[in-house]
N, C-alpha and C positions, 0 to 999 in steps of 0.2 A: 504494500500500500504506500503510495507516494505521500510524503508529508508536505504540507503547504507552508509557505512563509506567511505567518500571521502572528498576532500577539499570543504568547503562551505564558501561563503562570510558571514561576520558576520550578515548583515541584512537579507540575505537569510535564514540563520539558525534561526534567531530570528522570522522571519515571519512564519516558520514552527511551532514554539511553540505558537505564538500569531497571528493567521491568521486574526482575526477580527479587528485588529487595524493597524494604519499606520506604515510603515516600521521603521521610526525613533523612534516612540513610542515603537514599539516592541523591538528594540535594547536597548532602555533605560531600559525597564522592564527586558530584559534578562540580561543586565549588572548588575542590582540590584540583580538578582538571583545568578549570578556568584560570586558577591562580598560577599554574605551571606554565601557561602559554602567555608570552608577552602581549600578544594582540588581544587577548580576552581577559587579562588579569583585572582590568578595571570593572568588568561585569560582575566579578565575584564579590566585590565590596559594596555594591549598590544596596541601598536600603529598600528600593522599590521591589515589589513582589512579582513583577511581570517583566518579560523581555519583549521589547517592541520589535516589529518586523525586521528592521535593519539589524538589530542585535541578534535575532534568530538566524538571519541570513549569514552573519559573521560566524556564529557558532556552527551552523551547518557546513559552511565552507571550510572551517578549521578542523572539525572533528568528523565530518561526513554526516549524512542524514541518518537518523536512527532507524 
């Protein structure tokens, strides 16, 4: 199934990448991934609970579509 570029909640997006673990654990793991990459590090420290389409596009381009 093709994932579209739209606004995603941070836990919703994390669950797409890590579907076999609990939502909070998926977010923690995704946050670690974001921090390890220079182009996405800023996204890990945002207080906002959603990723805008441009940010989702950056994540998809960096890590591949889930």
